[in-house]
C-alpha positions as CSV (number, residue, x, y, z in Angstrom):
1,X,145.0,299.8,4.6
2,X,148.0,301.4,6.3
3,X,151.1,299.5,7.0
4,X,151.2,299.5,10.8
5,X,154.9,299.0,11.7
6,X,154.4,299.3,15.4
7,X,151.7,296.6,15.4
8,X,153.9,294.2,13.3
9,X,156.8,294.9,15.7
10,X,154.7,294.2,18.7
11,X,153.2,291.0,17.3
12,X,156.7,289.9,16.2
13,X,158.0,290.3,19.7
14,X,155.1,288.4,21.1
15,X,155.7,285.6,18.5
16,X,159.4,285.6,19.4
17,X,158.5,285.1,23.1
18,X,156.2,282.2,22.2
19,X,158.8,280.6,19.9
20,X,161.5,281.0,22.6
21,X,159.3,279.2,25.0
22,X,159.1,276.3,22.6
23,X,162.9,276.3,22.2
24,X,163.3,276.0,26.0
25,X,161.1,273.1,26.5
26,X,162.8,269.9,27.6
27,X,164.1,267.2,25.3
28,X,161.4,264.6,26.1
29,X,164.0,262.5,28.0
30,X,161.3,260.4,29.7
31,X,159.5,259.7,26.5
32,X,162.8,258.6,24.8
33,X,163.6,256.5,27.9
34,X,160.2,254.8,27.7
35,X,160.6,254.1,24.1
36,X,164.0,252.4,24.7
37,X,162.5,250.3,27.5
38,X,159.6,249.3,25.3
39,X,162.1,248.2,22.7
40,X,164.0,246.1,25.2
41,X,160.8,244.4,26.3
42,X,159.7,243.9,22.7
43,X,163.1,242.4,21.7
44,X,163.0,240.0,24.6
45,X,159.9,238.2,23.4
46,X,158.3,238.4,26.8
47,X,155.3,240.4,25.6
48,X,154.2,237.6,23.3
49,X,154.2,235.2,26.2
50,X,151.9,237.4,28.1
51,X,149.5,238.1,25.3
52,X,149.8,237.8,21.5
53,X,148.1,241.2,21.2
54,X,150.9,243.0,23.1
55,X,153.8,242.9,20.6
56,X,151.9,244.7,17.8
57,X,150.4,247.1,20.3
58,X,153.7,248.0,21.8
59,X,155.2,248.3,18.3
60,X,152.6,250.8,17.4
61,X,153.2,252.8,20.5
62,X,156.9,252.8,19.9
63,X,156.4,254.0,16.3
64,X,154.1,256.8,17.5
65,X,156.6,257.8,20.2
66,X,159.4,258.0,17.7
67,X,157.2,260.1,15.3
68,X,156.4,262.4,18.2
69,X,160.0,262.8,19.2
70,X,161.0,263.6,15.6
71,X,158.3,266.1,15.2
72,X,159.1,267.7,18.5
73,X,162.8,268.1,17.5
74,X,161.7,269.6,14.2
75,X,159.4,272.0,15.9
76,X,162.2,273.2,18.2
77,X,164.5,273.7,15.1
78,X,161.7,275.7,13.3
79,X,161.1,277.8,16.4
80,X,164.8,278.7,16.6
81,X,165.0,279.5,12.9
82,X,161.8,281.7,13.0
83,X,163.1,283.6,16.0
84,X,166.1,284.6,13.9
85,X,163.9,285.6,11.0
86,X,161.6,287.6,13.2
87,X,164.5,289.4,14.8
88,X,165.8,290.3,11.3
89,X,162.3,291.6,10.4
90,X,162.1,293.7,13.5
91,X,165.6,295.1,12.8
92,X,164.5,296.1,9.2
93,X,161.2,297.6,10.5
94,X,163.1,299.7,13.0
95,X,164.5,301.7,10.2
96,X,161.1,302.6,8.8
97,X,159.7,306.0,9.9
98,X,155.9,305.8,10.1
């Protein structure tokens, strides 16, 4: 199997474009704001007065929102780092004559 430099360069550029789109996505501000509001409501004790099932349900939602926000931030960091690596790869491949 031949080493197809042009194909790798083309796919690398497409991957860079996808990764840069991930980097540019918003910071999930509304999700974070919702999580903060749910914390306020949980801390107030009002949920338990409405229904004893609400506090653990809201707690579970908050935990999952926090997990999502953390994973999202990690994904953006990985995307940024991989763009740098793919740019370096493309630079190295540009010196290969095939």
